[in-house]
PALUMMI-397239 format. One line per 8 residues: for each residue x, y, z of N, C-alpha, C. Coordinates in steps of 0.05 Angstrom, whole numbers, plus 32768, in hexadecimal, padded with zeros to 4 digits. Each point is the difference from the previous one (the first is absolute). Layout:
N
X/Y/Z/X/Y/Z/X/Y/Z ~ ...
//
This chain:
108
831C/7C9C/815B/800E/7FF7/7FE8/8008/8019/7FF0 ~ 8018/8000/7FF6/800A/8017/7FF1/7FF6/8000/7FE4 ~ 8000/8017/7FF3/7FF8/8002/7FE4/8014/7FF2/7FEF ~ 7FF6/7FF2/7FEB/8013/7FF2/7FEE/8011/8013/7FF0 ~ 8017/7FF7/7FF8/8012/8010/7FEF/7FF9/7FFB/7FE3 ~ 7FF2/8013/7FF4/7FF7/7FFD/7FE4/8018/7FFF/7FED ~ 8017/800A/8007/8017/7FFF/7FEF/800A/7FE4/7FFB ~ 7FF7/7FED/8011/8009/7FE4/7FFC/7FF0/7FF1/7FEB
7FEA/800D/7FF6/7FF0/7FF2/7FEC/800A/8004/7FE4 ~ 8001/7FEB/7FF0/800A/8003/7FE5/7FEE/8012/7FEF ~ 800D/8012/7FF2/7FF2/8012/7FED/7FEC/8013/800C ~ 7FFF/8003/801A/7FEE/8013/800D/8007/801C/7FF8 ~ 7FEC/800F/7FF5/8005/801C/7FF9/7FF8/8011/8018 ~ 8013/8010/800A/7FFC/8012/8016/8006/801C/7FF9 ~ 7FF0/8013/800A/8006/801C/7FFE/7FFF/800B/801C ~ 8016/800C/8009/8003/8009/801C/7FF9/7FEA/8013
800A/7FE7/7FFA/7FFD/7FE8/8011/7FE3/7FF7/8002 ~ 7FEF/8009/7FEE/7FE4/7FF8/8000/7FFA/7FF1/7FE6 ~ 7FEF/7FEC/8000/7FFA/7FF1/7FE8/7FEF/8011/7FEC ~ 8004/7FFA/7FE6/7FF1/800D/7FEB/7FEB/7FED/7FF5 ~ 7FE7/800A/7FFF/7FEA/7FEF/7FF6/7FF4/800E/7FE7 ~ 7FF9/7FEF/7FEC/7FF4/800A/7FE8/7FE1/7FFD/8000 ~ 7FF7/7FEE/8011/7FE3/7FFA/8002/7FF8/7FFC/801D ~ 7FE7/8006/8007/7FF8/7FFB/801C/8003/7FE4/800A
7FFB/7FEC/7FEE/8003/7FE4/8008/801C/7FF9/8009 ~ 8014/800E/7FF4/801C/7FFB/8007/8005/8008/801D ~ 7FF5/8017/8008/8002/8009/801C/7FF2/7FED/8013 ~ 7FE9/7FF5/7FF7/7FF1/7FED/8011/8010/7FE6/8003 ~ 800C/7FF6/7FEB/8010/7FE8/8002/8018/8005/8012 ~ 800C/8017/7FFD/8017/8007/8011/7FF7/8001/801E ~ 7FE9/800C/8005/7FF6/8002/801B/7FFA/7FE5/800C ~ 7FF5/7FEE/7FF0/7FFB/7FE5/800A/8019/7FF1/8009
8015/8003/7FF0/801A/7FF3/8006/800B/800C/801A ~ 8000/801A/8003/800A/800D/8018/7FF0/7FF7/8018 ~ 7FE5/8000/7FFE/7FEF/7FF8/8016/8005/7FE3/8008 ~ 8001/7FEE/7FED/8005/7FE3/8007/801C/7FFD/800C ~ 8013/800E/7FF6/801B/7FFF/800C/8000/800A/801D ~ 7FF3/8016/8004/7FFF/800C/801B/7FF0/7FEE/8014 ~ 7FEE/7FF0/7FF5/7FF0/7FEE/8011/800F/7FE6/8005 ~ 8018/7FFD/7FF3/8010/7FE8/8005/7FFA/7FE9/7FED
7FF1/8005/7FEB/7FFA/7FEA/7FED/8018/7FF5/7FF2 ~ 8014/8012/7FFB/8018/7FF8/7FF3/8016/8015/8006 ~ 8019/7FF7/7FFE/8016/8012/8005/8005/8011/7FE7 ~ 800F/8016/8004/8006/8010/7FE9/8013/7FF2/7FEC ~ 8011/7FEF/800B/8011/7FF0/7FEE/7FF0/7FEC/7FF0 ~ 7FEC/7FF4/800C/7FEE/7FEE/7FF1/7FF2/800F/7FEA ~ 7FF7/8018/8006/7FF2/8010/7FEC/8013/8008/7FE9 ~ 8018/800A/8007/8013/8007/7FEB/8007/7FE8/7FEF
8003/7FE9/800B/8006/7FE8/7FF1/7FE9/7FF8/7FED ~ 7FE7/8002/800B/7FE9/7FF9/7FEF/7FFD/8014/7FE9 ~ 8005/8019/8005/7FFF/8014/7FEB/8016/7FFC/7FEB ~ 8018/7FFA/800A/8016/7FFB/7FEE/7FFB/7FE8/7FEE ~ 7FF5/7FEB/800C/7FF9/7FE8/7FF0/7FED/8007/7FE9 ~ 7FEC/8011/8006/7FED/8008/7FEB/800E/8011/7FEB ~ 8010/8013/8008/800D/8012/7FED/8013/7FF1/7FEE ~ 800F/7FED/800C/8014/7FF1/7FF0/7FF5/7FE7/7FF4
7FE6/7FFB/8002/7FF3/7FE9/7FF4/7FFE/8004/7FE2 ~ 7FF2/7FEE/7FF3/7FFE/7FFF/7FE3/7FEC/8014/7FF4 ~ 7FED/800A/8010/7FEB/8011/7FF6/8009/801E/8002 ~ 7FFA/800F/7FEB/8005/801C/8000/7FE6/800E/8008 ~ 8002/8010/8015/7FE9/800F/800A/8009/801C/8009 ~ 7FEC/8011/8004/8006/801A/800D/8008/7FFA/801C ~ 800E/8013/800C/800B/7FFC/801B/7FEB/7FF7/8014 ~ 7FEA/800F/8002/7FEC/7FF9/8014/7FF0/7FE7/7FF9
8001/7FF7/7FE7/7FF5/7FE6/7FFA/8011/7FEA/800D ~ 801A/8004/7FFF/8012/7FEE/800E/7FFA/8001/801E ~ 7FFC/8018/800A/7FFA/8004/801D/7FE7/7FF0/8007 ~ 7FEB/8003/7FF0/7FE7/7FF2/8006/8003/7FE2/7FFF ~ 800E/7FF6/7FEC/8005/7FE3/7FFE/8011/7FF5/8017 ~ 8013/8010/8008/8010/7FF8/8017/7FEF/7FFF/8019 ~ 7FEF/8014/8004/7FEE/8000/8017/7FED/7FE8/7FFF ~ 7FF5/7FFA/7FEA/7FEE/7FE8/7FFE/800F/7FE6/8006
8018/7FFD/7FF6/800F/7FE7/8005/8008/7FFE/801D ~ 8009/8016/800C/8008/7FFF/801C/7FE9/7FFB/8013 ~ 7FE9/800D/7FFA/7FE8/7FFC/8010/7FF7/7FE3/7FFF ~ 8001/7FF4/7FE8/7FF9/7FE4/7FFD/8014/7FEE/800E ~ 801A/8006/7FFC/8015/7FF0/800D/7FFE/8000/801E ~ 7FF9/8017/800B/7FFD/8003/801D/7FE5/7FF6/800A ~ 7FF0/7FF7/7FEE/7FE5/7FF6/8006/7FEE/8014/800E ~ 8004/801A/7FF8/7FEF/8015/800A/7FE5/7FFF/7FF2
7FFF/7FF4/7FE9/7FE8/7FFA/7FF1/8007/7FEA/7FEC ~ 7FED/7FF7/7FF2/8005/7FEA/7FED/8002/800C/7FE4 ~ 800C/7FF1/7FEE/8002/8008/7FE4/7FE3/8002/7FF5 ~ 7FEF/7FEE/8008/7FE4/8000/7FF6/7FF2/801A/8009 ~ 8004/8008/8019/7FF4/8019/8009/800A/8018/7FF1 ~ 801A/8000/7FFA/800B/8016/7FF0/7FF4/8001/7FE4 ~ 7FFD/7FE8/7FF3/7FF4/7FFF/7FE6/7FE3/8009/8000 ~ 7FF1/7FF8/8015/7FE4/8008/8002/7FFE/801F/8004
8012/800B/8010/7FFF/801D/8004/8008/800F/7FE6 ~ 8013/7FF5/7FF1/8007/800D/7FE7/7FE8/7FFF/7FED ~ 7FF2/7FEA/7FFF/7FE9/7FFD/7FEE/7FEA/8014/8008 ~ 7FFB/8003/801B/7FED/8014/800A/8008/801C/7FF8 ~ 801A/8006/8003/800A/801A/7FF9/7FFC/8006/7FE3 ~ 8007/7FED/7FEE/7FFE/8005/7FE3/7FE2/8003/7FF9 ~ 7FEF/7FF1/800C/7FE3/8003/7FFA/7FF6/801C/8009 ~ 8008/8008/8018/7FF8/801B/800A/800C/8016/7FEE
8019/7FFC/7FF8/800D/8015/7FEF/7FF1/8002/7FE5 ~ 7FF8/7FEA/7FF5/7FF2/8001/7FE6/7FE5/800D/8002 ~ 7FF4/8002/8017/7FE6/800C/8004/8001/801D/800B ~ 8019/8009/8004/8003/801B/800C/8006/8014/7FEA ~ 7FF1/8016/7FFF/8006/8015/7FED/801C/800B/8003 ~ 800B/8008/7FEA/801B/800C/8000/8001/8018/8013 ~ 8015/8000/8011/8003/8016/8012/7FF3/7FFD/801B ~ 7FF0/7FEB/8003/7FF2/7FFB/8019/8011/7FEB/8010
7FFF/8001/801A/800F/7FEC/8010/7FF3/7FE5/7FFD ~ 8011/7FEB/7FFF/7FF6/7FE5/7FFE/7FFA/7FF6/801C ~ 7FE8/7FF5/8004/7FF8/7FF6/801A/7FFA/7FE2/7FFD ~ 800A/7FF1/8013/7FFA/7FE3/8001/7FE8/7FFC/8011
//
């Protein structure tokens, strides 16, 4: 499978054809999308459409918040996991984050 064309994504910030990340979690969300795409979970067009829907929706978010919400909706739509499982994982993550000292990695 070929690498996806990042220039097709709405509002994607690239420097020298590479994505720009402000936080480590943004790179992780990006990597999950690329990995799922390369494994055939969804086409690049499906991903670009899901992301565009989030960006042009009614909620204003930072770019990678749109990215994360698009990933969650596409994963649920493709039945790769359930919405309930996603909500449970979010709750576990928030609990772990609240117990983790600043600057330390969060572990589930």
